[in-house]
ChimeraX commands (.cxc) that place a marker at each C-alpha (Angstrom):
marker #1 position 92.96,88.23,98.38 radius 0.5
marker #1 position 95.38,89.39,100.79 radius 0.5
marker #1 position 97.20,91.57,98.38 radius 0.5
marker #1 position 93.90,93.21,97.73 radius 0.5
marker #1 position 93.20,93.75,101.46 radius 0.5
marker #1 position 96.76,95.22,101.63 radius 0.5
marker #1 position 96.25,97.89,99.03 radius 0.5
marker #1 position 92.67,98.67,100.50 radius 0.5
marker #1 position 94.30,99.22,103.77 radius 0.5
marker #1 position 97.09,101.25,102.29 radius 0.5
marker #1 position 94.48,103.57,100.42 radius 0.5
marker #1 position 92.41,103.98,103.66 radius 0.5
marker #1 position 95.64,104.92,105.29 radius 0.5
marker #1 position 96.74,107.56,102.55 radius 0.5
marker #1 position 93.05,108.82,102.35 radius 0.5
marker #1 position 90.83,108.53,105.14 radius 0.5
marker #1 position 92.62,110.06,108.18 radius 0.5
marker #1 position 94.24,113.19,106.35 radius 0.5
marker #1 position 90.51,113.99,104.83 radius 0.5
marker #1 position 88.72,113.32,108.41 radius 0.5
marker #1 position 91.76,115.69,109.97 radius 0.5
marker #1 position 90.81,118.37,107.37 radius 0.5
marker #1 position 87.20,118.46,108.25 radius 0.5
marker #1 position 87.66,118.43,112.01 radius 0.5
marker #1 position 90.19,120.93,111.79 radius 0.5
marker #1 position 88.30,123.21,110.08 radius 0.5
marker #1 position 85.19,122.49,112.23 radius 0.5
marker #1 position 87.22,123.08,115.46 radius 0.5
marker #1 position 88.81,126.09,114.25 radius 0.5
marker #1 position 85.29,127.72,113.29 radius 0.5
marker #1 position 83.96,126.70,116.77 radius 0.5
marker #1 position 86.95,128.18,118.57 radius 0.5
marker #1 position 86.42,131.42,116.90 radius 0.5
marker #1 position 82.95,131.71,117.48 radius 0.5
marker #1 position 83.29,130.60,121.21 radius 0.5
marker #1 position 86.62,132.38,122.34 radius 0.5
marker #1 position 87.45,134.94,119.29 radius 0.5
marker #1 position 90.75,133.07,118.74 radius 0.5
marker #1 position 92.10,129.61,118.01 radius 0.5
marker #1 position 94.03,127.50,120.49 radius 0.5
marker #1 position 96.43,125.00,118.78 radius 0.5
marker #1 position 96.44,122.28,121.26 radius 0.5
marker #1 position 93.20,120.73,120.26 radius 0.5
marker #1 position 94.41,121.12,116.55 radius 0.5
marker #1 position 97.50,119.31,117.47 radius 0.5
marker #1 position 95.66,116.56,119.12 radius 0.5
marker #1 position 93.56,116.08,115.87 radius 0.5
marker #1 position 96.59,115.45,113.79 radius 0.5
marker #1 position 98.07,113.31,116.38 radius 0.5
marker #1 position 94.85,111.00,116.28 radius 0.5
marker #1 position 94.92,111.54,112.53 radius 0.5
marker #1 position 98.64,110.19,112.46 radius 0.5
marker #1 position 97.90,107.07,114.92 radius 0.5
marker #1 position 95.02,106.15,112.49 radius 0.5
marker #1 position 97.15,106.23,109.47 radius 0.5
marker #1 position 99.90,104.25,110.85 radius 0.5
marker #1 position 97.54,101.82,112.15 radius 0.5
marker #1 position 95.74,101.14,108.80 radius 0.5
marker #1 position 99.16,101.12,107.31 radius 0.5
marker #1 position 100.49,98.44,109.75 radius 0.5
marker #1 position 97.53,96.37,108.73 radius 0.5
marker #1 position 98.19,96.92,104.89 radius 0.5
marker #1 position 101.85,96.01,105.39 radius 0.5
marker #1 position 101.13,92.90,107.38 radius 0.5
marker #1 position 98.56,91.86,104.35 radius 0.5
marker #1 position 101.52,92.62,102.07 radius 0.5
marker #1 position 104.00,90.97,103.44 radius 0.5
marker #1 position 101.81,87.77,103.94 radius 0.5
marker #1 position 101.11,88.15,100.12 radius 0.5
marker #1 position 104.87,88.47,99.28 radius 0.5
marker #1 position 105.81,85.58,101.38 radius 0.5
marker #1 position 103.25,83.44,99.41 radius 0.5
marker #1 position 104.45,84.58,95.96 radius 0.5
marker #1 position 106.86,82.21,94.11 radius 0.5
marker #1 position 110.75,82.39,94.92 radius 0.5
marker #1 position 111.80,84.93,91.99 radius 0.5
marker #1 position 110.08,87.86,93.42 radius 0.5
marker #1 position 110.12,91.09,91.19 radius 0.5
marker #1 position 111.65,94.52,92.29 radius 0.5
marker #1 position 107.89,95.70,91.95 radius 0.5
marker #1 position 106.72,93.70,94.50 radius 0.5
marker #1 position 109.35,95.27,96.80 radius 0.5
marker #1 position 108.62,98.53,96.07 radius 0.5
marker #1 position 104.90,97.60,96.53 radius 0.5
marker #1 position 106.03,96.98,100.08 radius 0.5
marker #1 position 107.71,100.12,100.69 radius 0.5
marker #1 position 104.50,102.27,99.36 radius 0.5
marker #1 position 102.64,100.36,101.94 radius 0.5
marker #1 position 104.71,101.02,104.94 radius 0.5
marker #1 position 105.58,104.51,104.02 radius 0.5
marker #1 position 102.33,105.90,105.87 radius 0.5
marker #1 position 103.50,104.33,108.97 radius 0.5
marker #1 position 107.05,105.60,108.67 radius 0.5
marker #1 position 105.90,109.10,108.19 radius 0.5
marker #1 position 103.06,109.14,110.73 radius 0.5
marker #1 position 105.31,107.31,113.56 radius 0.5
marker #1 position 108.10,109.93,112.76 radius 0.5
marker #1 position 105.62,112.88,113.27 radius 0.5
marker #1 position 104.44,111.47,116.43 radius 0.5
marker #1 position 107.81,110.63,117.80 radius 0.5
marker #1 position 108.86,114.21,117.03 radius 0.5
marker #1 position 105.78,115.63,118.79 radius 0.5
marker #1 position 106.47,113.45,121.85 radius 0.5
marker #1 position 110.17,114.11,121.77 radius 0.5
marker #1 position 109.92,117.78,121.56 radius 0.5
marker link #1:1,2 radius 0.2
marker link #1:2,3 radius 0.2
marker link #1:3,4 radius 0.2
marker link #1:4,5 radius 0.2
marker link #1:5,6 radius 0.2
marker link #1:6,7 radius 0.2
marker link #1:7,8 radius 0.2
marker link #1:8,9 radius 0.2
marker link #1:9,10 radius 0.2
marker link #1:10,11 radius 0.2
marker link #1:11,12 radius 0.2
marker link #1:12,13 radius 0.2
marker link #1:13,14 radius 0.2
marker link #1:14,15 radius 0.2
marker link #1:15,16 radius 0.2
marker link #1:16,17 radius 0.2
marker link #1:17,18 radius 0.2
marker link #1:18,19 radius 0.2
marker link #1:19,20 radius 0.2
marker link #1:20,21 radius 0.2
marker link #1:21,22 radius 0.2
marker link #1:22,23 radius 0.2
marker link #1:23,24 radius 0.2
marker link #1:24,25 radius 0.2
marker link #1:25,26 radius 0.2
marker link #1:26,27 radius 0.2
marker link #1:27,28 radius 0.2
marker link #1:28,29 radius 0.2
marker link #1:29,30 radius 0.2
marker link #1:30,31 radius 0.2
marker link #1:31,32 radius 0.2
marker link #1:32,33 radius 0.2
marker link #1:33,34 radius 0.2
marker link #1:34,35 radius 0.2
marker link #1:35,36 radius 0.2
marker link #1:36,37 radius 0.2
marker link #1:37,38 radius 0.2
marker link #1:38,39 radius 0.2
marker link #1:39,40 radius 0.2
marker link #1:40,41 radius 0.2
marker link #1:41,42 radius 0.2
marker link #1:42,43 radius 0.2
marker link #1:43,44 radius 0.2
marker link #1:44,45 radius 0.2
marker link #1:45,46 radius 0.2
marker link #1:46,47 radius 0.2
marker link #1:47,48 radius 0.2
marker link #1:48,49 radius 0.2
marker link #1:49,50 radius 0.2
marker link #1:50,51 radius 0.2
marker link #1:51,52 radius 0.2
marker link #1:52,53 radius 0.2
marker link #1:53,54 radius 0.2
marker link #1:54,55 radius 0.2
marker link #1:55,56 radius 0.2
marker link #1:56,57 radius 0.2
marker link #1:57,58 radius 0.2
marker link #1:58,59 radius 0.2
marker link #1:59,60 radius 0.2
marker link #1:60,61 radius 0.2
marker link #1:61,62 radius 0.2
marker link #1:62,63 radius 0.2
marker link #1:63,64 radius 0.2
marker link #1:64,65 radius 0.2
marker link #1:65,66 radius 0.2
marker link #1:66,67 radius 0.2
marker link #1:67,68 radius 0.2
marker link #1:68,69 radius 0.2
marker link #1:69,70 radius 0.2
marker link #1:70,71 radius 0.2
marker link #1:71,72 radius 0.2
marker link #1:72,73 radius 0.2
marker link #1:73,74 radius 0.2
marker link #1:74,75 radius 0.2
marker link #1:75,76 radius 0.2
marker link #1:76,77 radius 0.2
marker link #1:77,78 radius 0.2
marker link #1:78,79 radius 0.2
marker link #1:79,80 radius 0.2
marker link #1:80,81 radius 0.2
marker link #1:81,82 radius 0.2
marker link #1:82,83 radius 0.2
marker link #1:83,84 radius 0.2
marker link #1:84,85 radius 0.2
marker link #1:85,86 radius 0.2
marker link #1:86,87 radius 0.2
marker link #1:87,88 radius 0.2
marker link #1:88,89 radius 0.2
marker link #1:89,90 radius 0.2
marker link #1:90,91 radius 0.2
marker link #1:91,92 radius 0.2
marker link #1:92,93 radius 0.2
marker link #1:93,94 radius 0.2
marker link #1:94,95 radius 0.2
marker link #1:95,96 radius 0.2
marker link #1:96,97 radius 0.2
marker link #1:97,98 radius 0.2
marker link #1:98,99 radius 0.2
marker link #1:99,100 radius 0.2
marker link #1:100,101 radius 0.2
marker link #1:101,102 radius 0.2
marker link #1:102,103 radius 0.2
marker link #1:103,104 radius 0.2
marker link #1:104,105 radius 0.2
view
């Protein structure tokens, strides 16, 4: 059960925040062009920042369930399960790197 939950959260981390960000960015750019005549990048940056944080949070949940499932597996664990954990943690690493670069710049 926890392995399915881990993949569900991983799928959500890969799909939901980017899709939400794409719709929110498009709507915000249209609104800014209509109201001001130009587009300011700071609200767009904030939308991307929130999407990265959401993706990282979902990835951490998926990774936690994946690690629990990995530890419950019998002792000779396959390399496929280790690669699965790497795929689960990838959105967290990418999003946290992006957020760290934004905050450090």
